[in-house]
C-alpha positions, 0 to 999 in steps of 0.5 A: 293225259287226262284233264286231271293230270294236265298241268295248268299254266301257273305264271311266275310272279313279280313279288319283289316289288313289295315287302308287305306284312303277312297275317295268318288266318284262323285255324278253326273253321266257323261252321256255315249252316244252310237249310236242309235239302228235303227233295234232292235233285241233281242240277247245274248252277252258273256262278253269277257273282263271285267271291274270290277271297282276299290276298293269298287265303287258302280257304274262306267263307264266301257269299256267291250268287248262283243261277240254278237250273233244274229240269222242268223249272224256271232257273232261279237266282240264289245267294249261297254261303259256303267255304271255298278252297283256293284252286276251286274258286267260284268265278263269274261264268263258271258252271258247277254241279249242285244238289238242290231241293226241287221244291225250293232252289234256295236249299242247295249244296255244291258237290265239291268233289266234282267241281273242276280245279282252276288247273283242270279248267285251264287244261280243258280250255274252259270257254268261261276263261278263254271267252271272257266276253261271252261269259260276261254276257251270260252272267249279266243276262242271268242277273237281269233275266234278259229284261235289259241290255247288259251294256259293254264288257269291261275289257273294251276289246282289250285296247290300252293306250300306248300299248304295245310300245314302239320300243322292244320290251326288256329281255326279249319279252313279247307284248300281250294283253291279259284280260282279268277273269278273276282275282283275289280282293284287296285286303287293305280296306280291312287292315288296321295296322298289320292286322286284317279285321274282316267282319265277325262272321268271316273265317279264313285260312292261309295268308293275308299280305299287303303293303302301302301300295300293293298286295299279294294275290291270285290272278286268273287271266286270259292272255292274248299274245301279239303273235299266237293264240290266247291261253289262260294262266293262274298266277300268284303275284303282287297286285298294284291297285292304283294300276289294276284294270280289267286289261293289263299289259304283260310281257311274255317269254317266247321260250316259256309262255308260263314266264309272264310279267305284268308290265306295271310301268305301262299300265295307266293310273286309275 
């Protein structure tokens, strides 16, 4: 099976905990005009600061930070605006192909046809997903140029107080820890009543779904089971910001690891 044919682990969701209003995005894309590339050159870029959209948008206008590497030149940090489609999210630590102006790396274009989907990255066991701490160190080093120590990764070694519990989980599930690698953002700060009101230059398509205590969104996680090797999954689920943290407690169906449940009742309140 080729990487393109291999299925991703797309976990089942627990959407029943919230019944939020749903807002449709605009249909027409607002164009993004980037400066033209005069002296084109093929290169790779490391995503240093991501923009994963809000809720369950299918596409959105993103602003990302990239470390662009061109042979024979020092890597350059570039802020880039582009339209991103769900499933090809630009997440911290991902490497992507770009065309860049050799004389001015701020002029670039992402070669979207060559950007792997999240499913392809999962199937290929991309270390950017399965080694979150290594990815974090690489992106922090890129941000600082190696001039200062990056501190400690946010996952804290995956430890959570009171987890796993001493009692068995419901329905025979096995405990695990989900390290959050990427997630869509909480739209509630931009909601006026049931209306999503981003900045005037922001465009998107798809759904924005939010309630008083939760919103529906996408999570990319690296799952560390208690008794087997780590794996990645990309799931659409209800996210509770009051309990949301870099490491989440999960219950795994031992007969079907794709059947993943976030055990919010065990997650500490932030």
